[in-house]
C-alpha positions as CSV (number, residue, x, y, z in Angstrom):
1,M,0.0,0.0,0.0
2,S,1.3,3.5,-0.8
3,S,1.5,6.2,1.8
4,I,-1.7,8.0,0.6
5,A,-3.5,4.6,0.3
6,S,-2.8,4.1,4.0
7,A,-4.4,7.4,5.0
8,P,-7.7,5.7,6.0
9,L,-5.7,3.5,8.3
10,L,-4.3,6.6,10.0
11,L,-7.7,8.2,10.2
12,I,-9.2,5.2,11.9
13,F,-6.3,5.2,14.4
14,F,-7.2,8.8,15.1
15,E,-10.9,8.2,15.5
16,L,-10.4,5.1,17.7
17,S,-8.0,7.0,19.9
18,L,-10.6,9.7,20.4
19,S,-13.7,7.5,20.7
20,L,-12.2,4.7,22.7
21,L,-9.0,5.9,24.5
22,W,-10.6,9.1,25.7
23,F,-13.6,7.2,26.8
24,V,-11.5,4.7,28.7
25,F,-9.5,7.6,30.2
26,I,-12.6,9.3,31.6
27,A,-14.0,6.1,33.0
28,C,-10.8,4.7,34.5
29,L,-8.5,7.6,35.4
30,F,-9.4,8.3,39.0
31,R,-9.9,4.6,39.8
32,L,-6.3,3.9,38.6
33,L,-4.9,7.0,40.1
34,A,-6.2,6.1,43.6
35,G,-3.7,3.3,44.0
36,G,-0.6,5.4,43.1
37,G,2.6,3.8,41.8
38,W,2.2,1.9,38.5
39,R,-1.5,3.0,38.5
40,I,-0.4,6.6,37.9
41,F,1.7,5.5,35.0
42,A,-1.2,3.5,33.6
43,S,-3.5,6.4,33.9
44,A,-1.0,8.7,32.3
45,A,-0.4,6.3,29.4
46,I,-4.1,6.0,28.7
47,G,-4.8,9.6,29.1
48,S,-1.9,10.9,27.1
49,L,-2.5,8.5,24.2
50,S,-6.1,9.6,24.0
51,K,-4.8,13.1,23.2
52,I,-2.8,12.1,20.1
53,G,-5.9,11.8,18.0
54,V,-6.6,15.4,17.1
55,P,-2.9,16.3,16.4
56,L,-2.6,13.1,14.3
57,F,-5.6,14.1,12.2
58,L,-4.3,17.6,11.6
59,I,-0.9,16.2,10.6
60,I,-2.5,13.9,8.1
61,T,-4.6,16.8,6.8
62,G,-1.5,18.8,6.2
63,Y,0.2,15.7,4.6
64,L,-2.6,15.2,2.1
65,M,-3.8,18.7,1.4
66,L,-1.1,21.4,1.7
67,D,0.7,20.6,-1.5
68,R,-2.4,21.0,-3.7
69,D,-3.3,23.9,-6.0
70,Y,-6.3,25.9,-4.8
71,S,-6.3,28.7,-7.4
72,G,-9.4,29.6,-9.5
73,P,-12.0,26.9,-9.9
74,K,-10.1,24.6,-7.6
75,L,-10.8,26.9,-4.6
76,K,-14.5,26.9,-5.5
77,R,-14.4,23.1,-5.6
78,F,-12.7,22.9,-2.3
79,L,-15.3,25.1,-0.6
80,Q,-18.2,23.2,-2.2
81,H,-16.9,19.7,-1.8
82,N,-14.8,19.9,1.4
83,Y,-15.8,22.9,3.5
84,L,-19.6,23.1,2.9
85,P,-20.3,19.5,3.8
86,L,-18.3,20.0,7.0
87,L,-20.3,23.1,7.9
88,V,-23.6,21.4,7.1
89,S,-22.7,18.3,9.1
90,F,-21.7,20.3,12.2
91,E,-25.0,22.3,12.1
92,A,-27.0,19.1,11.6
93,W,-25.3,17.3,14.5
94,A,-25.6,20.3,16.8
95,C,-29.3,20.5,16.0
96,I,-29.7,16.7,16.7
97,A,-27.9,17.1,20.0
98,M,-30.0,20.1,20.9
99,I,-33.2,18.1,20.2
100,A,-31.9,15.3,22.4
101,K,-31.0,17.7,25.2
102,L,-34.5,19.3,25.0
103,A,-36.0,15.9,25.3
104,A,-34.1,15.3,28.6
105,D,-34.3,19.0,29.8
106,P,-37.0,21.0,28.1
107,S,-35.9,24.5,29.0
108,V,-35.1,27.8,27.4
109,S,-31.5,27.5,28.5
110,S,-31.1,24.3,26.5
111,I,-32.4,26.1,23.4
112,V,-30.0,29.1,24.0
113,E,-27.0,26.8,24.5
114,G,-27.9,24.9,21.3
115,L,-28.3,28.0,19.2
116,R,-25.0,29.5,20.6
117,T,-23.2,26.3,19.5
118,M,-24.8,26.4,16.1
119,L,-23.7,30.0,15.7
120,L,-20.2,29.2,16.8
121,I,-20.4,31.5,19.8
122,G,-18.4,30.5,22.9
123,D,-17.9,27.0,24.1
124,P,-20.2,24.3,22.7
125,F,-22.8,22.7,25.0
126,M,-21.5,19.2,24.2
127,I,-17.7,19.0,24.6
128,H,-16.9,17.0,21.5
129,F,-18.2,19.8,19.3
130,W,-15.1,21.8,20.0
131,Y,-13.3,19.6,17.6
132,M,-15.7,20.5,14.8
133,Q,-15.5,24.1,15.6
134,M,-11.7,23.9,15.3
135,L,-11.9,22.1,12.0
136,L,-14.2,24.7,10.5
137,G,-11.6,27.3,11.3
138,I,-8.5,25.3,10.4
139,Y,-10.0,24.3,7.0
140,L,-10.2,27.9,6.0
141,F,-6.5,28.2,6.4
142,I,-5.7,25.3,4.0
143,P,-6.0,27.3,0.7
144,I,-4.1,30.2,2.3
145,L,-1.2,27.9,3.5
146,A,-1.1,26.1,0.2
147,S,-0.9,29.3,-1.7
148,F,1.8,30.6,0.6
149,I,3.8,27.5,0.0
150,R,3.4,27.6,-3.8
151,S,4.3,31.3,-3.9
152,F,7.9,30.5,-2.8
153,E,8.3,27.7,-5.3
154,Q,11.8,26.2,-4.9
155,N,12.5,28.1,-1.6
156,A,9.2,26.9,0.0
157,D,10.7,24.0,1.9
158,K,13.4,26.2,3.4
159,Y,10.9,28.7,4.7
160,I,8.5,26.1,6.0
161,R,11.3,24.4,7.8
162,M,12.2,27.7,9.5
163,I,8.6,28.4,10.4
164,I,8.2,25.0,12.0
165,V,11.3,25.3,14.1
166,V,10.4,28.8,15.4
167,G,6.8,27.7,15.9
168,V,7.8,24.5,17.8
169,V,10.1,26.5,20.1
170,F,7.5,29.2,21.0
171,T,4.3,27.2,20.8
172,F,5.5,23.9,22.3
173,V,8.9,24.0,24.0
174,F,8.6,27.2,26.0
175,P,5.1,26.5,27.3
176,T,6.1,23.0,28.3
177,I,9.1,24.3,30.3
178,Q,6.7,26.8,32.0
179,M,4.3,23.9,32.8
180,I,7.0,21.8,34.4
181,Y,8.2,24.8,36.4
182,N,4.7,25.3,37.8
183,W,4.3,21.5,38.5
184,L,7.4,21.7,40.7
185,G,5.9,24.5,42.8
186,G,6.6,27.6,40.7
187,N,4.1,30.3,40.1
188,S,4.6,31.6,36.5
189,D,1.7,33.0,34.5
190,Y,4.0,34.4,31.8
191,E,3.8,32.8,28.4
192,M,6.1,33.3,25.4
193,T,3.5,34.1,22.7
194,L,5.5,35.3,19.8
195,G,3.2,38.2,19.0
196,G,0.1,36.4,20.0
197,F,0.8,33.4,17.9
198,T,-1.0,31.0,20.3
199,G,-4.2,29.2,20.8
200,R,-6.0,26.4,19.0
201,G,-5.6,28.0,15.5
202,A,-1.8,28.3,15.9
203,L,-1.5,24.7,17.1
204,G,-3.7,23.5,14.2
205,I,-1.7,25.4,11.6
206,L,1.6,24.1,13.0
207,Y,0.4,20.5,13.1
208,M,-0.6,20.8,9.4
209,L,2.8,22.2,8.6
210,L,4.3,19.2,10.4
211,G,2.3,17.0,8.1
212,Y,3.7,18.8,5.1
213,A,7.2,18.3,6.5
214,I,6.6,14.6,6.6
215,K,5.3,14.6,3.0
216,K,8.5,16.4,1.8
217,D,10.8,14.8,4.4
218,L,12.1,18.2,5.5
219,F,13.8,16.8,8.6
220,N,15.1,13.5,7.1
221,S,12.8,11.6,9.5
222,G,11.6,9.1,6.9
223,K,14.6,6.8,7.2
224,H,14.1,3.4,8.8
225,T,16.9,4.1,11.2
226,V,15.2,7.3,12.4
227,H,11.4,6.8,12.4
228,I,11.3,3.8,14.8
229,P,13.7,5.2,17.4
230,L,11.9,8.6,17.2
231,A,8.6,6.9,17.9
232,L,9.9,5.0,20.9
233,L,11.7,8.2,22.2
234,S,8.5,10.2,21.9
235,L,6.6,7.5,23.9
236,V,9.2,7.6,26.7
237,L,9.0,11.4,26.9
238,L,5.2,11.5,26.6
239,W,4.5,8.9,29.3
240,G,7.3,10.1,31.6
241,L,6.2,13.8,31.7
242,S,2.5,12.8,31.8
243,S,3.1,10.6,34.8
244,M,5.1,13.3,36.5
245,E,2.2,15.8,35.9
246,L,-0.4,13.4,37.0
247,S,1.4,12.5,40.2
248,L,2.1,16.2,41.1
249,T,-1.2,17.9,40.0
250,K,-3.7,15.0,39.7
251,E,-4.5,16.4,36.2
252,L,-3.3,15.9,32.6
253,F,-2.6,18.6,30.0
254,L,-5.3,19.7,27.7
255,V,-5.2,18.6,24.1
256,T,-5.1,22.3,23.0
257,A,-2.2,23.1,25.3
258,G,1.2,23.6,23.9
259,F,2.7,20.4,25.3
260,F,5.8,19.4,23.4
261,P,5.6,15.6,24.2
262,I,2.2,15.3,22.6
263,A,3.4,17.1,19.5
264,L,6.5,15.0,19.2
265,A,4.5,11.8,19.7
266,A,1.9,12.8,17.1
267,F,4.6,13.7,14.6
268,A,6.6,10.5,15.3
269,F,3.7,8.2,15.0
270,A,2.4,9.8,11.8
271,N,5.9,9.7,10.4
272,W,6.2,6.0,11.3
273,M,2.8,5.0,10.0
274,I,3.4,6.7,6.7
275,H,6.9,5.4,6.1
276,T,6.7,1.9,7.6
277,S,6.6,-1.1,5.3
278,V,4.0,-2.8,7.6
279,W,1.2,-1.7,5.3
280,H,2.8,-3.5,2.3
281,H,2.3,-6.8,4.2
282,C,-1.2,-6.2,5.5
283,P,-3.7,-8.9,4.3
284,V,-6.1,-7.3,1.8
285,S,-9.1,-8.3,3.9
286,F,-7.6,-6.5,6.9
287,A,-6.9,-3.4,4.9
288,R,-10.4,-3.3,3.5
289,A,-11.9,-3.8,7.0
290,L,-9.9,-0.8,8.3
291,Q,-10.9,1.3,5.3
292,C,-14.5,0.4,5.8
293,L,-14.2,1.4,9.5
294,A,-12.4,4.6,8.5
295,G,-15.4,5.5,6.3
296,Y,-17.6,5.5,9.4
297,A,-15.0,7.0,11.7
298,F,-16.4,10.6,11.6
299,G,-19.9,9.4,12.2
300,I,-18.7,7.2,15.2
301,Y,-17.1,10.2,16.7
302,M,-20.2,12.4,16.4
303,V,-22.6,9.6,17.5
304,H,-20.9,8.0,20.4
305,P,-21.4,10.8,23.0
306,L,-25.2,10.8,22.2
307,V,-25.3,7.0,22.5
308,H,-23.6,7.2,25.9
309,E,-25.8,10.0,27.2
310,V,-29.0,8.3,26.1
311,L,-28.1,4.9,27.5
312,S,-26.8,6.4,30.8
313,K,-30.3,8.1,31.3
314,L,-32.3,5.0,30.2
315,I,-30.5,2.4,32.3
316,P,-31.4,2.8,36.1
317,Q,-28.5,3.6,38.4
318,G,-29.2,0.5,40.4
319,A,-28.7,-1.8,37.5
320,H,-24.9,-2.0,38.0
321,S,-24.3,-5.1,35.8
322,V,-26.4,-3.7,33.0
323,R,-24.6,-0.4,33.1
324,I,-21.2,-2.1,33.1
325,I,-22.1,-4.1,30.1
326,S,-23.8,-1.2,28.2
327,L,-21.6,1.8,29.1
328,N,-18.2,0.4,28.4
329,P,-16.2,1.7,25.4
330,I,-16.5,-1.5,23.2
331,T,-20.3,-1.6,23.6
332,I,-20.6,2.2,22.9
333,F,-18.3,1.8,19.9
334,L,-20.3,-1.1,18.4
335,I,-23.7,0.6,19.0
336,S,-22.3,3.8,17.4
337,L,-21.0,1.8,14.4
338,C,-24.5,0.2,14.0
339,C,-26.1,3.6,14.1
340,C,-23.8,4.9,11.4
341,I,-24.4,1.8,9.2
342,L,-28.2,2.4,9.4
343,L,-27.8,6.2,8.7
344,A,-25.6,5.4,5.7
345,R,-28.5,3.6,4.1
346,I,-30.2,7.0,3.6
347,K,-28.3,8.9,1.0
348,P,-28.7,12.4,2.3
349,F,-27.7,11.3,5.8
350,R,-24.7,9.4,4.3
351,K,-23.5,12.5,2.5
352,W,-24.3,15.3,5.0
353,L,-24.1,13.6,8.4
354,L,-21.4,11.0,7.9
355,L,-19.5,12.8,5.2
356,R,-19.3,9.7,3.0
357,K,-19.1,10.0,-0.7
């Protein structure tokens, strides 16, 4: 399989890491943390891995989309076939979630929260919608970044390499040093911002540029002698610092925080998955199964919080065994997948809700 052909495999890794690892993290973190010792390390490993999903997706987005031409009619096609479906899907899912919320809590505040989410005002009323809000903003930058890269022609790689290095230092390295200082008892609220170049948008753009760097191999990271050790090193750093933070603060970094280990891990694993020869030896049936799952990955991400919320309200609190069987990540994932398969049978839902061609 070629690198681009393996993209669905990378996307399903991203979706499963969000839908399953994050779900396991929420369900198990404090239970594991209570015992200390190795349990803190286990909690940190689960929690930190669950945060790789969004950066991985943005890296793959940059890998696949930043070296394209978006001039003239191609920009119109991008907006019609890529951006518009994303916007319609977000509004539709927000409307569905608002209706579900009204069924459980018929109040004016529920309507106001739903409308604010649909108008992209403030924080969404269901936490997983933040990801869609971020994508809607990030996707607007894709034609701009691609045009910027093409405008420099032969010198583009040199400038992109410089931007990445400066961006990583100010957006990941310095904030991480500040975090560690505060974990150890410091009291620093100062942040190196490089002229305000911070926040979700800056992180998203930088992650996409890292994907472009993998595509062009700007840092010579595609060699077999580099990408495996880099992936292992990133895991050691990620799990080590995450365990340290969890033991000292009883919390884990946010996915939108400038935490260098998560950026390195996302870059290292995307780089490994793109350049590894493992995909060339995958059985055809296995590859097709993953590609099929990848087609439902977006829908699973959007459906699974609703499935969990509905089941948690329908199943009585006293039915402990039923709740354990029904509210675990595997069951939620399978139910969400079945919901997506049923939705895909209706063509408008397949196109506008699940974003399937």
